N, C-alpha and C positions, 0 to 999 in steps of 0.2 A: 716574567721576563725571563729571558736566558740571554749572557752578560754576550756582547756587540764578541765578534771575531777582533782578533791581534789582527791589526793593517799593516803590514807590510808595502812599501815599493809609495806608496800613495802617488797618485798621479796631482800634476800640479795645479790643471784646470777640470773641473766634473760640471759636465750642464746635463740638467734634470729635463725633464719634457710628463710632468705632471699628471699625469690620467688616471679616471675615475671615477669622479668625484660623487659624480651622480649614479656610476652603478653600486656606487659603495652604498650610498646614502639607500636604492629602490632595493640594492638587498636585503636591506633593514625594515624598510616601512617605510620609511621616510624622507620626507620633501628632500629636491635636487640639491634645496639651499643648505641641509642641514653637512651634507655633502664638502658642501665648497668648504661653509665656516671647518669643521672639524681639520680639512686642509688645512687650511694655515695652521691650527697645531702643528701637525705635520712636518712646515714648511721649518716653523719655528727648531724644532726635532734635527735635519736635512742641516740648515744651517750651524748647530751647535756639533754637532755629530764631526760635522768638514769640519771645522775648522781644530774640532779634538784631534782629528788626524792627520793634520798637519799638510791641508788642500787647501790653498791657496787660491783661487776661481772657485767660487759655486754660482752659476747659470743657470735661474730659473725662468721658464715657460709661462709666464704669470694666465699673459691675454694677449692671443695672436690676434690678427687682421680680420681670418674668419673669423672670431668671436664676435663678429659682433652683429652677424645674421640670426645667434640666438635670442627667446622669443625677451621682448624688452624686460620685463621682468627679473627673468634672470641675467642677463646685463646691465642690468640697476645693482643689484644685491650685489654681484658683480667687484660693481666701483666701487659699490657702498663699504665694502670688505677693505680694496687695497688702499681706501680713505683711512679707513680704521686701521691699518696692520701700522699705514707710515703715521699716526696720530700717536699708538701705542708701543711701534715697537724702535721705532728707528731710533727715540734716546738712549736707548736699552744697545742699542747696535754701536752708535758714536762710544758708548762709555765704555766700549769692550774692544773698540781700536778695528771696528768694521768698516770699509769704505759702501758704499753704497754706489751704482754705477747705475745709470736707462736707457737702455738701448731700443733700437723704435722707430717709429716716424713720430711726431710731435705738432707734428702739422693737423690743425682743426681740430684736437683737441680740448674740451673744456677749461675753461682757465682756473678755474679749483685745483684739478688734478694736478694740471701742468705746474704752478705755483709749487706744490707742494714734492713731485716730485723732484722739480729743482733745487727745492730747500736741501730736499734730505740728499741732494747729492751737490751743495754747497756746503755744507752743515757737517761733513763725512770726511770730503774731499782730502784732506792732509792725513786718514787715519790710513793704519799700513797693516794692520796684524794681520787683516781678512777683507778679498774683495767679494760682496752677495752684488750682481748681475742681475736687474729684472728687467727681462725682456715683454715688455710691455708695449701695447697696439703694434706688433711686431709679426713682420712678415717676412722672410730671407730671400725673396724672390725684388718682391719691392726693396728691400734694402740693397740686392745691389745693382737696381735699376738709377738707383737711386746713382753711385756711386758710380754707373754708369756714364748717367746725365750732370754727373760734375767734370768726368771727365773729354765728355764733350764738350763744353760748356769754357773746356780750358783750352782747348784745340781750338775752338771757334774764335778765342779771345788774342789766340796766338802765343801761347802763354803754355804750349806746350805740342809736340809732333805726334803726329798718328804714330807716326814710327818709334816712338818713345814711351806708350801705351806697353806696358807689362803690370803684374799679376802682383808689383809689390806697391807698386802707382794704385791699383784698384785697394792692394789691402789696406791700404793706408786712408783709404774712402768710405772703407762698411765704421759701422756705427761699432764695432769691437777695436778699432784702431786702437794698435800700443798694446793688446790684453795678449796676451800666449794661447794658440790654437786651444780648444779641448781636446786635451787628452782621450776621456769620458763618455759617453752618453750615455745617460739610464734611461727611459722609457716605463713607469708604471701601470700595469693597468693588465698588462698581459698583448697590450697591441704588440705588432713590428714595425714600423712606421716612422719615419722622423715627420712630418706633416709641415715640413716647408719655414723651416728650426734650422739654422746655423748651418743654411745648405756649401757657401763655400768653408767654415772654415773647421768645421769636420769631416772636411776632406779626407782624414788621417785620423778619424777619434777611431777609438772601440765602442762598439755597441755593445749595451746592455739589455735584455731585458728582462725586468720583470713580471712573474703572475701578480704578486699584492696594489691592489687597493693603492694609489696616493693619500686618501687615511690614516691608513697603517702605515705609514714607510715611518722609519724609527733607521737607529744608527747599527741596529744586528745586518738591515736589510743592505740598507751600506758601505756596510765592511763587506759583506759580499760579493757583490761588483765590485767594489773596490781589490777582490783575490781575484774575482775573475779575470779582470784587469789586466794584473800583473801577473797571472800564470800565462798571458801572451807575449809572444813575440812580434814585437814593433819592427817592421824593414822597411818601412814608407817607400815601396818599392824595389826594394833592396833584394838580395840575396843575405845568408842566417851567414854571418860572419865564420868563416873558415878556423876551427883548431888546429893547432901542430900536431 
């Protein structure tokens, strides 16, 4: 395998839509479950590579609110993979100084999954070397609706005036409160959409879509995406600075 490209100007926060597990497996004549299993190995590579590059936050789209509509056997396998990842990897991540943060709707989750997610967060909450954000049972529209509902409750209770509602207040009520917004969003598998992922937070993110399926993801692919990001000029709605 070729050496990863050198990385300059790494983004502070990278978000990844891990797409293509099923197609990776199908192209090899394997069951979809084999693709999901290989995807866990790719996640481990991504976490190591991101930390090595100096990226501070990595947010991964592990399970969306829409994924519940998949066949029950596939959903059960995905949930089992999540449990195994937490049991097998959290201790090592903790020892490496990785903080785990989980975003998404926790209502009506299976108690066994909820307790594991809570424990992973509690165990690693004091770590500062790197933050792995796991978007589980996550949908951005639903997240924004939850935040809007909390604002409405505060207005009803007289704790907030409707005229005082700002984008800053809503942002503080999102699951990602306190985190920097993603600088770069990567989607694997060749698709070019963001599928209800971090819609608010990615208002000014740079998007990079790569053709490789998620199970093939490695440090070199991440470095190429970061180099693409670094070559772009981010103006955040303004104009390019004029030179004398």
